[in-house]
All heavy atoms as an XYZ file, in Angstrom:
827
protein
N     -10.273      8.653    -13.545
C     -10.290      7.928    -12.290
C     -10.061      8.920    -11.159
O      -9.514      9.993    -11.363
C      -9.220      6.857    -12.291
C      -9.374      5.800    -13.363
S      -8.392      4.349    -13.009
C      -9.663      3.200    -12.596
N     -10.434      8.524     -9.966
C     -10.266      9.405     -8.829
C     -10.207      8.625     -7.533
O      -9.948      7.417     -7.511
N     -10.479      9.320     -6.444
C     -10.399      8.708     -5.112
C     -11.383      7.559     -4.934
O     -11.055      6.556     -4.310
C     -10.624      9.765     -4.035
C      -9.466     10.733     -3.815
C      -9.863     11.810     -2.811
C      -8.227     10.009     -3.352
N     -12.576      7.695     -5.469
C     -13.554      6.607     -5.341
C     -13.077      5.351     -6.068
O     -13.243      4.233     -5.563
C     -14.918      7.045     -5.875
C     -15.577      8.091     -4.995
O     -15.239      8.149     -3.787
O     -16.417      8.854     -5.505
N     -12.479      5.535     -7.236
C     -11.936      4.399     -7.982
C     -10.775      3.760     -7.235
O     -10.647      2.538     -7.190
C     -11.476      4.838     -9.372
C     -12.624      5.347    -10.226
O     -13.699      4.716    -10.217
O     -12.438      6.379    -10.886
N      -9.914      4.595     -6.645
C      -8.791      4.086     -5.855
C      -9.298      3.310     -4.650
O      -8.824      2.208     -4.361
C      -7.876      5.234     -5.415
C      -6.728      4.875     -4.479
C      -5.825      3.802     -5.076
C      -5.929      6.125     -4.133
N     -10.271      3.850     -3.955
C     -10.832      3.171     -2.795
C     -11.441      1.829     -3.198
O     -11.242      0.823     -2.511
C     -11.877      4.052     -2.110
C     -12.363      3.447     -0.805
O     -11.515      3.006      0.004
O     -13.587      3.400     -0.605
N     -12.145      1.794     -4.310
C     -12.739      0.547     -4.790
C     -11.656     -0.471     -5.151
O     -11.778     -1.662     -4.832
C     -13.633      0.819     -5.998
N     -10.567     -0.014     -5.794
C      -9.473     -0.905     -6.167
C      -8.779     -1.479     -4.933
O      -8.459     -2.669     -4.884
C      -8.462     -0.176     -7.050
N      -8.559     -0.637     -3.909
C      -7.931     -1.105     -2.669
C      -8.849     -2.100     -1.960
O      -8.408     -3.150     -1.493
C      -7.580      0.077     -1.743
C      -7.138     -0.417     -0.373
C      -6.487      0.938     -2.363
N     -10.127     -1.793     -1.898
C     -11.099     -2.685     -1.252
C     -11.147     -4.027     -1.968
O     -11.158     -5.086     -1.322
C     -12.487     -2.030     -1.223
O     -12.395     -0.801     -0.492
C     -13.512     -2.927     -0.572
N     -11.174     -4.017     -3.303
C     -11.183     -5.261     -4.077
C      -9.913     -6.066     -3.847
O      -9.963     -7.281     -3.645
C     -11.343     -4.970     -5.567
C     -12.734     -4.486     -5.934
O     -13.666     -4.611     -5.097
O     -12.896     -3.968     -7.059
N      -8.750     -5.393     -3.895
C      -7.476     -6.083     -3.695
C      -7.390     -6.663     -2.291
O      -6.922     -7.785     -2.105
C      -6.310     -5.135     -3.953
N      -7.868     -5.922     -1.297
C      -7.850     -6.414      0.089
C      -8.737     -7.642      0.226
O      -8.375     -8.613      0.885
C      -8.309     -5.307      1.036
C      -8.124     -5.651      2.494
C      -6.945     -5.330      3.144
C      -9.117     -6.296      3.219
C      -6.754     -5.647      4.477
C      -8.942     -6.619      4.549
C      -7.757     -6.290      5.180
O      -7.575     -6.614      6.495
N      -9.905     -7.605     -0.413
C     -10.823     -8.735     -0.346
C     -10.271     -9.980     -1.011
O     -10.619    -11.101     -0.640
N      -9.397     -9.798     -2.007
C      -8.796    -10.926     -2.703
C      -7.669    -11.578     -1.913
O      -7.237    -12.674     -2.247
C      -8.246    -10.490     -4.064
C      -9.351    -10.143     -5.051
O     -10.513    -10.538     -4.811
O      -9.050     -9.465     -6.052
N      -7.167    -10.890     -0.888
C      -6.055    -11.428     -0.098
C      -6.560    -12.359      0.993
O      -7.519    -12.058      1.689
C      -5.265    -10.292      0.551
C      -4.528     -9.349     -0.383
C      -3.908     -8.205      0.411
C      -3.468    -10.087     -1.167
N      -5.895    -13.458      1.138
C      -6.136    -14.353      2.263
C      -5.077    -14.056      3.313
O      -4.168    -13.268      3.090
C      -6.022    -15.818      1.820
C      -7.120    -16.205      0.834
O      -8.236    -15.672      0.943
O      -6.841    -17.048     -0.046
N      -5.184    -14.715      4.451
C      -4.157    -14.520      5.470
C      -2.824    -15.114      5.038
O      -1.781    -14.757      5.563
C      -4.599    -15.136      6.801
C      -5.697    -14.320      7.460
O      -5.829    -13.126      7.125
O      -6.424    -14.875      8.292
N      -2.864    -16.038      4.093
C      -1.634    -16.647      3.595
C      -1.588    -16.485      2.087
O      -2.588    -16.621      1.401
C      -1.577    -18.122      3.962
C      -1.473    -18.363      5.457
C      -1.255    -19.820      5.794
O      -0.768    -20.559      4.929
O      -1.566    -20.198      6.915
N      -0.393    -16.185      1.588
C      -0.195    -16.015      0.153
C       0.879    -16.995     -0.292
O       1.986    -17.003      0.247
C       0.248    -14.573     -0.173
C      -0.809    -13.579      0.260
C       0.532    -14.429     -1.654
C      -0.372    -12.137      0.115
N       0.551    -17.821     -1.261
C       1.538    -18.732     -1.822
C       2.277    -18.037     -2.951
O       1.661    -17.596     -3.907
N       3.578    -17.920     -2.820
C       4.372    -17.234     -3.827
C       5.503    -18.162     -4.269
O       6.224    -18.704     -3.433
C       4.983    -15.927     -3.254
C       5.868    -15.244     -4.273
C       3.893    -14.999     -2.778
N       5.631    -18.308     -5.581
C       6.752    -19.083     -6.109
C       8.014    -18.231     -6.012
O       8.002    -17.050     -6.358
C       6.482    -19.473     -7.553
N       9.087    -18.817     -5.512
C      10.345    -18.085     -5.342
C      11.365    -18.548     -6.370
O      11.543    -19.742     -6.582
C      10.912    -18.319     -3.938
C      10.030    -17.936     -2.761
C      10.706    -18.316     -1.456
C       9.708    -16.462     -2.793
N      12.048    -17.589     -6.973
C      13.161    -17.950     -7.851
C      14.369    -18.272     -6.974
O      14.355    -18.081     -5.758
C      13.455    -16.850     -8.869
C      13.862    -15.525     -8.235
O      14.246    -15.511     -7.047
O      13.793    -14.505     -8.920
N      15.415    -18.744     -7.600
C      16.605    -19.184     -6.854
C      17.225    -18.056     -6.039
O      17.588    -18.231     -4.881
C      17.611    -19.743     -7.857
C      18.824    -20.322     -7.227
C      19.689    -20.991     -8.282
N      20.925    -21.420     -7.652
C      22.106    -21.334     -8.222
N      22.213    -20.848     -9.438
N      23.170    -21.736     -7.584
N      17.355    -16.874     -6.639
C      17.972    -15.732     -5.962
C      17.145    -15.302     -4.743
O      17.691    -15.080     -3.657
C      18.114    -14.562     -6.937
C      18.735    -13.329     -6.318
C      18.817    -12.164     -7.303
O      18.232    -12.236     -8.389
O      19.471    -11.177     -6.953
N      15.846    -15.196     -4.920
C      14.969    -14.786     -3.821
C      14.995    -15.819     -2.697
O      15.033    -15.465     -1.519
C      13.527    -14.588     -4.331
O      13.548    -13.658     -5.415
C      12.617    -14.078     -3.234
N      14.979    -17.084     -3.068
C      15.020    -18.158     -2.076
C      16.318    -18.091     -1.269
O      16.311    -18.213     -0.041
C      14.900    -19.507     -2.792
C      14.574    -20.654     -1.905
C      14.301    -21.883     -2.776
C      13.851    -23.038     -1.950
N      13.527    -24.216     -2.764
N      17.433    -17.844     -1.961
C      18.727    -17.742     -1.278
C      18.746    -16.536     -0.334
O      19.195    -16.632      0.814
C      19.858    -17.636     -2.302
C      21.205    -17.578     -1.663
N      21.841    -16.390     -1.394
C      22.027    -18.548     -1.206
C      22.991    -16.628     -0.805
N      23.137    -17.931     -0.689
N      18.257    -15.393     -0.811
C      18.234    -14.190      0.025
C      17.348    -14.385      1.250
O      17.698    -13.969      2.356
C      17.762    -12.995     -0.801
C      18.778    -12.554     -1.835
C      18.230    -11.557     -2.840
O      17.010    -11.289     -2.835
O      19.035    -11.040     -3.635
N      16.200    -15.024      1.068
C      15.300    -15.285      2.192
C      15.950    -16.226      3.200
O      15.886    -15.995      4.413
C      13.979    -15.866      1.683
C      12.902    -16.151      2.715
C      12.530    -14.884      3.489
C      11.669    -16.729      2.034
N      16.621    -17.259      2.708
C      17.311    -18.200      3.605
C      18.435    -17.505      4.371
O      18.609    -17.726      5.581
C      17.864    -19.374      2.801
N      19.182    -16.660      3.692
C      20.274    -15.933      4.342
C      19.738    -14.992      5.407
O      20.272    -14.933      6.527
C      21.090    -15.167      3.298
C      22.303    -14.416      3.812
C      23.299    -15.361      4.464
C      22.966    -13.666      2.686
N      18.686    -14.259      5.086
C      18.082    -13.348      6.075
C      17.530    -14.121      7.275
O      17.708    -13.699      8.424
C      16.970    -12.518      5.429
C      17.420    -11.388      4.523
C      16.230    -10.835      3.748
C      18.101    -10.297      5.316
N      16.872    -15.237      7.024
C      16.317    -16.045      8.115
C      17.428    -16.546      9.032
O      17.300    -16.497     10.254
C      15.507    -17.212      7.545
N      18.526    -17.005      8.431
C      19.642    -17.507      9.231
C      20.332    -16.382      9.995
O      20.624    -16.513     11.189
C      20.650    -18.220      8.326
N      20.565    -15.273      9.332
C      21.285    -14.162      9.956
C      20.473    -13.485     11.046
O      21.008    -13.134     12.097
C      21.682    -13.136      8.900
N      19.193    -13.299     10.798
C      18.355    -12.570     11.756
C      17.648    -13.476     12.752
O      17.050    -12.989     13.709
C      17.312    -11.733     11.005
C      17.879    -10.684     10.040
C      16.753     -9.998      9.288
C      18.726     -9.673     10.786
N      17.686    -14.777     12.510
C      17.019    -15.703     13.408
C      15.509    -15.506     13.415
O      14.860    -15.671     14.441
N      14.961    -15.139     12.272
C      13.543    -14.835     12.146
C      12.929    -15.791     11.136
O      13.563    -16.149     10.147
C      13.360    -13.380     11.655
O      14.046    -12.517     12.558
C      11.921    -12.986     11.600
N      11.679    -16.185     11.377
C      11.044    -17.085     10.417
C      10.694    -16.348      9.133
O      10.608    -15.131      9.087
C       9.836    -17.794     11.018
C       8.643    -16.888     11.281
O       8.650    -15.722     10.868
O       7.683    -17.358     11.899
N      10.507    -17.111      8.085
C      10.319    -16.510      6.762
C       9.024    -15.711      6.658
O       8.966    -14.724      5.940
C      10.400    -17.563      5.681
C       9.307    -18.587      5.757
C       9.475    -19.610      4.683
N       8.455    -20.618      4.865
C       8.564    -21.854      4.485
N       9.653    -22.245      3.872
N       7.598    -22.706      4.690
N       7.981    -16.118      7.360
C       6.732    -15.351      7.314
C       6.951    -13.931      7.835
O       6.462    -12.964      7.254
C       5.636    -16.039      8.123
C       5.175    -17.346      7.504
O       5.446    -17.558      6.298
O       4.545    -18.148      8.205
N       7.688    -13.821      8.927
C       7.968    -12.498      9.496
C       8.844    -11.682      8.544
O       8.645    -10.480      8.393
C       8.643    -12.625     10.859
C       8.993    -11.307     11.510
C       7.783    -10.396     11.784
O       6.639    -10.875     11.834
O       8.005     -9.180     11.940
N       9.792    -12.337      7.898
C      10.646    -11.632      6.936
C       9.835    -11.120      5.743
O      10.069    -10.013      5.269
C      11.776    -12.537      6.459
C      12.846    -12.830      7.508
C      13.801    -13.901      7.000
C      13.599    -11.562      7.875
N       8.880    -11.895      5.275
C       8.024    -11.448      4.167
C       7.185    -10.260      4.612
O       7.057     -9.270      3.882
C       7.150    -12.606      3.636
C       6.096    -12.099      2.658
C       8.026    -13.671      2.978
N       6.619    -10.319      5.807
C       5.844     -9.181      6.334
C       6.725     -7.931      6.413
O       6.324     -6.843      5.993
C       5.260     -9.511      7.706
C       4.049    -10.417      7.656
C       3.371    -10.533      9.012
N       4.159    -11.311      9.951
C       4.101    -12.638     10.078
N       3.296    -13.337      9.321
N       4.844    -13.255     10.966
N       7.937     -8.090      6.945
C       8.864     -6.958      7.044
C       9.222     -6.419      5.662
O       9.354     -5.215      5.462
C      10.151     -7.382      7.753
C      10.009     -7.578      9.237
C      11.362     -7.922      9.810
N      11.298     -8.346     11.185
C      12.364     -8.693     11.896
N      13.569     -8.668     11.355
N      12.240     -9.068     13.143
N       9.401     -7.330      4.711
C       9.737     -6.929      3.353
C       8.631     -6.100      2.713
O       8.899     -5.103      2.030
N       7.391     -6.486      2.931
C       6.261     -5.722      2.394
C       6.209     -4.351      3.038
O       6.037     -3.337      2.359
C       4.946     -6.495      2.589
C       4.943     -7.735      1.690
C       3.742     -5.596      2.298
C       3.849     -8.721      1.994
N       6.387     -4.294      4.348
C       6.406     -2.996      5.038
C       7.547     -2.119      4.524
O       7.374     -0.918      4.313
C       6.545     -3.172      6.548
C       5.347     -3.783      7.204
N       4.078     -3.269      7.085
C       5.228     -4.868      7.992
C       3.232     -4.013      7.760
N       3.902     -4.993      8.320
N       8.724     -2.722      4.330
C       9.884     -1.956      3.855
C       9.653     -1.436      2.434
O       9.977     -0.277      2.135
C      11.145     -2.821      3.901
N       9.082     -2.256      1.570
C       8.802     -1.813      0.205
C       7.757     -0.703      0.201
O       7.898      0.300     -0.510
C       8.318     -2.982     -0.660
C       7.936     -2.632     -2.090
C       9.123     -2.045     -2.847
C       7.391     -3.862     -2.802
N       6.713     -0.854      1.021
C       5.690      0.187      1.119
C       6.317      1.502      1.573
O       6.106      2.556      0.984
C       4.582     -0.234      2.091
C       3.531      0.812      2.260
C       2.502      0.932      1.341
C       3.571      1.701      3.326
C       1.528      1.921      1.480
C       2.611      2.680      3.475
C       1.586      2.787      2.547
N       7.106      1.444      2.633
C       7.743      2.649      3.182
C       8.669      3.303      2.157
O       8.698      4.511      2.001
C       8.524      2.268      4.443
C       9.032      3.424      5.218
C       7.921      3.981      6.064
N       7.935      5.415      5.897
C       6.925      6.208      6.186
N       5.816      5.718      6.627
N       7.005      7.491      6.022
N       9.445      2.463      1.450
C      10.378      2.984      0.448
C       9.633      3.668     -0.690
O      10.003      4.759     -1.119
C      11.254      1.866     -0.096
C      12.283      2.349     -1.089
C      13.139      1.192     -1.617
N      13.852      1.612     -2.793
C      13.361      1.597     -4.032
N      12.135      1.191     -4.252
N      14.089      1.993     -5.047
N       8.579      3.032     -1.201
C       7.837      3.641     -2.305
C       7.134      4.916     -1.855
O       7.006      5.862     -2.628
C       6.814      2.680     -2.941
O       5.890      2.251     -1.956
C       7.493      1.491     -3.584
N       6.725      4.957     -0.598
C       6.103      6.158     -0.054
C       7.145      7.267      0.108
O       6.938      8.398     -0.341
C       5.437      5.851      1.288
C       4.693      6.973      1.980
C       3.520      7.432      1.126
C       4.200      6.508      3.338
N       8.280      6.948      0.712
C       9.320      7.947      0.987
C       9.971      8.517     -0.277
O      10.361      9.680     -0.296
C      10.414      7.354      1.884
C       9.929      7.098      3.304
O       8.863      7.614      3.673
O      10.625      6.363      4.032
N      10.089      7.692     -1.321
C      10.733      8.150     -2.544
C       9.770      8.855     -3.495
O      10.204      9.409     -4.508
C      11.376      6.979     -3.310
O      10.355      6.039     -3.659
C      12.474      6.321     -2.498
N       8.484      8.808     -3.196
C       7.497      9.436     -4.068
C       6.984      8.518     -5.162
O       6.122      8.914     -5.947
N       7.514      7.290     -5.230
C       7.061      6.353     -6.257
C       5.578      6.001     -6.097
O       4.868      5.854     -7.091
C       7.880      5.057     -6.222
C       9.291      5.241     -6.748
O       9.559      6.290     -7.370
O      10.118      4.336     -6.531
N       5.119      5.874     -4.868
C       3.711      5.546     -4.644
C       2.813      6.660     -5.183
O       1.857      6.395     -5.923
C       3.435      5.299     -3.155
C       2.012      4.883     -2.805
C       1.630      3.583     -3.502
C       1.868      4.726     -1.306
N       3.135      7.899     -4.853
C       2.340      9.023     -5.361
C       2.395      9.088     -6.886
O       1.387      9.381     -7.535
C       2.816     10.351     -4.770
C       2.291     10.591     -3.368
O       1.314      9.915     -2.971
O       2.841     11.455     -2.677
N       3.562      8.826     -7.466
C       3.697      8.833     -8.919
C       2.726      7.842     -9.556
O       1.986      8.181    -10.481
C       5.145      8.506     -9.311
C       5.348      8.371    -10.791
C       5.443      9.500    -11.589
C       5.438      7.120    -11.367
C       5.637      9.385    -12.967
C       5.627      6.996    -12.743
C       5.723      8.126    -13.539
N       2.718      6.617     -9.043
C       1.841      5.584     -9.609
C       0.372      5.861     -9.312
O      -0.489      5.629    -10.167
C       2.259      4.203     -9.113
C       3.547      3.738     -9.699
N       3.653      3.254    -10.979
C       4.798      3.723     -9.191
C       4.905      2.937    -11.241
N       5.625      3.220    -10.163
N       0.086      6.359     -8.115
C      -1.301      6.707     -7.795
C      -1.799      7.847     -8.677
O      -2.949      7.839     -9.137
C      -1.447      7.088     -6.317
C      -1.315      5.950     -5.317
C      -1.342      6.498     -3.893
C      -2.424      4.925     -5.511
N      -0.953      8.833     -8.927
C      -1.338      9.963     -9.775
C      -1.590      9.480    -11.202
O      -2.547      9.896    -11.833
C      -0.256     11.046     -9.740
C      -0.574     12.295    -10.515
C      -1.788     13.050    -10.044
N      -1.553     13.751     -8.803
C      -2.537     14.224     -8.048
N      -3.798     14.095     -8.404
N      -2.273     14.836     -6.922
N      -0.730      8.580    -11.698
C      -0.912      8.070    -13.057
C      -2.177      7.222    -13.186
O      -2.907      7.352    -14.151
C       0.283      7.222    -13.483
C       1.460      8.022    -13.945
C       2.489      7.148    -14.627
O       2.705      6.005    -14.243
N       3.121      7.692    -15.638
N      -2.417      6.353    -12.209
C      -3.533      5.419    -12.319
C      -4.858      5.945    -11.818
O      -5.917      5.547    -12.311
N      -4.815      6.834    -10.818
C      -6.057      7.254    -10.168
C      -6.194      8.762    -10.022
O      -7.149      9.238     -9.419
C      -6.159      6.610     -8.778
C      -6.226      5.114     -8.836
C      -5.084      4.345     -8.664
C      -7.426      4.465     -9.081
C      -5.143      2.966     -8.725
C      -7.491      3.092     -9.148
C      -6.344      2.335     -8.965
N      -5.222      9.511    -10.514
C      -5.217     10.973    -10.389
C      -5.397     11.401     -8.933
O      -6.201     12.269     -8.602
C      -6.290     11.607    -11.280
C      -6.078     13.105    -11.439
O      -4.907     13.534    -11.369
O      -7.064     13.842    -11.605
N      -4.651     10.735     -8.051
C      -4.712     11.019     -6.615
C      -3.336     10.768     -6.015
O      -2.483     10.148     -6.634
C      -5.748     10.128     -5.941
N      -3.123     11.255     -4.803
C      -1.897     10.975     -4.061
C      -2.253     10.187     -2.812
O      -3.424     10.053     -2.449
C      -1.180     12.272     -3.633
O      -2.008     12.961     -2.695
C      -0.857     13.145     -4.831
N      -1.242      9.688     -2.138
C      -1.470      8.934     -0.905
C      -2.111      9.827      0.159
O      -3.020      9.406      0.860
C      -0.153      8.338     -0.417
C      -0.313      7.447      0.797
C      -1.087      6.303      0.745
C       0.326      7.751      1.992
C      -1.236      5.482      1.851
C       0.200      6.943      3.102
C      -0.591      5.808      3.021
O      -0.733      5.009      4.121
N      -1.650     11.074      0.267
C      -2.249     12.004      1.231
C      -3.724     12.239      0.920
O      -4.554     12.307      1.832
C      -1.510     13.341      1.244
C      -0.158     13.253      1.925
O       0.058     12.311      2.719
O       0.688     14.126      1.665
N      -4.045     12.367     -0.350
C      -5.443     12.549     -0.732
C      -6.254     11.307     -0.384
O      -7.383     11.398      0.108
C      -5.558     12.847     -2.233
C      -5.031     14.213     -2.614
C      -4.983     14.439     -4.108
O      -4.706     13.475     -4.864
O      -5.230     15.581     -4.528
N      -5.681     10.141     -0.631
C      -6.352      8.888     -0.280
C      -6.618      8.812      1.219
O      -7.722      8.467      1.647
C      -5.504      7.689     -0.737
C      -6.011      6.369     -0.240
C      -7.170      5.804     -0.766
C      -5.341      5.682      0.760
C      -7.640      4.582     -0.299
C      -5.805      4.466      1.232
C      -6.957      3.918      0.698
O      -7.426      2.713      1.167
N      -5.608      9.137      2.021
C      -5.781      9.075      3.476
C      -6.844     10.046      3.974
O      -7.622      9.726      4.860
C      -4.455      9.375      4.184
C      -3.384      8.313      4.102
C      -2.131      8.780      4.820
C      -3.862      6.995      4.658
N      -6.841     11.247      3.403
C      -7.802     12.248      3.871
C      -9.181     12.042      3.267
O     -10.174     12.541      3.800
C      -7.311     13.658      3.540
O      -7.381     13.888      2.143
N      -9.244     11.308      2.149
C     -10.515     11.112      1.475
C     -10.936     12.316      0.649
O     -12.069     12.403      0.199
N     -10.005     13.267      0.464
C     -10.298     14.484     -0.305
C      -9.141     14.797     -1.242
O      -7.991     14.555     -0.897
C     -10.447     15.688      0.637
C     -11.625     15.671      1.538
S     -11.762     17.244      2.427
C     -10.651     16.957      3.790
N      -9.469     15.372     -2.376
C      -8.423     15.863     -3.261
C      -7.899     17.174     -2.701
O      -8.507     17.777     -1.816
C      -8.960     16.100     -4.684
O      -9.933     17.139     -4.631
C      -9.559     14.832     -5.278
N      -6.771     17.632     -3.238
C      -6.230     18.912     -2.789
C      -7.218     20.047     -3.068
O      -7.349     20.969     -2.276
C      -4.878     19.204     -3.447
C      -3.778     18.302     -2.928
C      -2.999     17.561     -3.801
C      -3.516     18.200     -1.560
C      -1.984     16.731     -3.336
C      -2.514     17.370     -1.094
C      -1.752     16.646     -1.976
O      -0.758     15.832     -1.503
N      -7.936     19.962     -4.202
C      -8.950     20.974     -4.510
C     -10.046     20.986     -3.443
O     -10.498     22.048     -3.007
C      -9.580     20.731     -5.879
C      -8.630     21.054     -7.014
O      -7.664     21.814     -6.784
O      -8.856     20.544     -8.130
N     -10.478     19.802     -3.029
C     -11.509     19.722     -1.989
C     -10.990     20.258     -0.655
O     -11.724     20.905      0.083
C     -11.990     18.281     -1.832
C     -12.778     17.779     -3.023
C     -13.037     16.284     -2.976
O     -12.274     15.547     -2.308
O     -13.990     15.855     -3.624
N      -9.707     19.989     -0.366
C      -9.116     20.489      0.879
C      -9.091     22.012      0.891
O      -9.199     22.632      1.941
C      -7.685     19.956      1.053
C      -7.600     18.501      1.384
S      -5.868     18.020      1.552
C      -5.925     16.353      0.951
N      -8.949     22.599     -0.291
C      -8.903     24.057     -0.404
C     -10.296     24.664     -0.514
O     -10.441     25.861     -0.714
C      -8.070     24.449     -1.611
N     -11.326     23.821     -0.383
C     -12.696     24.313     -0.429
C     -13.317     24.287     -1.798
O     -14.372     24.882     -2.016
N     -12.709     23.560     -2.738
C     -13.190     23.516     -4.107
C     -14.449     22.713     -4.322
O     -15.222     22.982     -5.208
N     -14.701     21.698     -3.531
C     -15.926     20.911     -3.667
C     -16.306     20.252     -2.356
O     -15.682     20.455     -1.340
C     -15.804     19.882     -4.786
O     -14.564     19.265     -4.837
N     -17.323     19.445     -2.412
C     -17.914     18.835     -1.211
C     -16.972     17.786     -0.613
O     -16.505     16.903     -1.319
C     -19.242     18.194     -1.606
C     -20.086     17.783     -0.443
C     -20.710     18.966      0.283
O     -20.193     20.083      0.257
N     -21.798     18.740      0.923
N     -16.666     17.840      0.684
C     -15.801     16.844      1.323
C     -16.528     15.505      1.484
O     -17.745     15.445      1.412
C     -15.502     17.462      2.692
C     -16.621     18.392      2.946
C     -17.091     18.889      1.608
N     -15.775     14.425      1.713
C     -16.393     13.118      1.910
C     -17.123     13.051      3.250
O     -16.948     13.903      4.116
C     -15.203     12.156      1.896
C     -14.062     12.989      2.337
C     -14.336     14.378      1.824
N     -17.908     11.998      3.397
C     -18.667     11.834      4.642
C     -17.729     11.538      5.808
O     -16.675     10.940      5.626
C     -19.673     10.699      4.492
O     -19.002      9.466      4.427
N     -18.106     11.936      7.024
C     -17.232     11.696      8.180
C     -17.092     10.217      8.533
O     -16.225      9.843      9.297
C     -17.907     12.459      9.318
C     -19.208     12.930      8.806
C     -19.272     12.711      7.333
N     -17.907      9.351      7.959
C     -17.818      7.923      8.268
C     -16.782      7.215      7.398
O     -16.641      6.013      7.463
C     -19.181      7.260      8.068
O     -19.548      7.335      6.702
N     -16.051      7.966      6.576
C     -15.055      7.393      5.696
C     -13.951      6.734      6.527
O     -13.341      7.367      7.378
C     -14.476      8.496      4.814
C     -13.664      7.953      3.657
O     -13.550      6.717      3.551
O     -13.162      8.755      2.880
N     -13.684      5.440      6.280
C     -12.717      4.703      7.096
C     -11.461      4.315      6.318
O     -10.877      3.282      6.528
C     -13.349      3.458      7.706
C     -13.871      2.503      6.646
O     -13.834      2.833      5.447
O     -14.317      1.411      7.049
N     -11.001      5.184      5.417
C      -9.842      4.868      4.590
C      -8.513      5.164      5.272
O      -7.478      4.915      4.725
C      -9.895      5.651      3.284
C     -10.963      5.163      2.362
C     -10.839      5.868      1.082
N     -11.670      7.062      1.130
C     -12.034      7.746      0.086
N     -11.658      7.382     -1.098
N     -12.787      8.806      0.199
N      -8.509      5.723      6.437
C      -7.255      6.100      7.082
C      -6.405      4.875      7.359
O      -6.882      3.836      7.802
C      -7.516      6.824      8.383
C      -8.241      8.123      8.138
C      -7.696      9.173      9.068
N      -8.303     10.428      8.741
C      -7.679     11.374      8.065
N      -6.468     11.201      7.670
N      -8.281     12.510      7.796
N      -5.122      4.992      7.066
C      -4.169      3.907      7.311
C      -3.923      3.821      8.816
O      -3.607      4.798      9.454
C      -2.866      4.194      6.567
C      -1.811      3.162      6.779
C      -1.846      1.972      6.087
C      -0.794      3.359      7.669
C      -0.869      1.011      6.267
C       0.182      2.421      7.863
C       0.136      1.251      7.152
O       1.098      0.308      7.346
N      -4.093      2.646      9.360
C      -3.839      2.448     10.786
C      -2.952      1.230     10.952
O      -3.089      0.255     10.262
C      -5.148      2.226     11.547
C      -6.069      3.405     11.481
C      -7.394      3.140     12.179
O      -7.602      2.064     12.733
N      -8.276      4.091     12.151
N      -2.027      1.326     11.907
C      -1.166      0.181     12.189
C      -1.764     -0.647     13.274
O      -2.423     -0.240     14.147
C       0.215      0.641     12.617
C       1.067      0.959     11.429
C       2.468      1.323     11.852
O       2.653      2.192     12.686
N       3.427      0.670     11.280
C-alpha cells in the first residue's frame, strides 16, 4: 500500500460521512458528555466536534497517527500532506501532479 491507497481510503471514508453521525453512547460516555455540556455551557454537537479535533491532534502529536499510517499504508502524515514519500522528496522518483488537493486545511 502507499500514498495512492491512503488517498483513496480517505476519499472513500469522507464520502461515507454525512453532516450528522448517529452514535450510540454507553452510560459512561453519556455522563461525561452531559458533564462537559453543563460545565462548559456548550451544546453536545460542538463538544463532539471538539473531541474529534482533540483526538486527531493527540494522535498526531504522540506519533500514533504516523504509526498506524505506516503500518496500514507505508506512509506518514507528512508524506500524505505533501503527496510524496520521503524518497520522492529526496529526488528518488517522480513527484505528484501540482493539482493534488490532499493538503489539510482548516
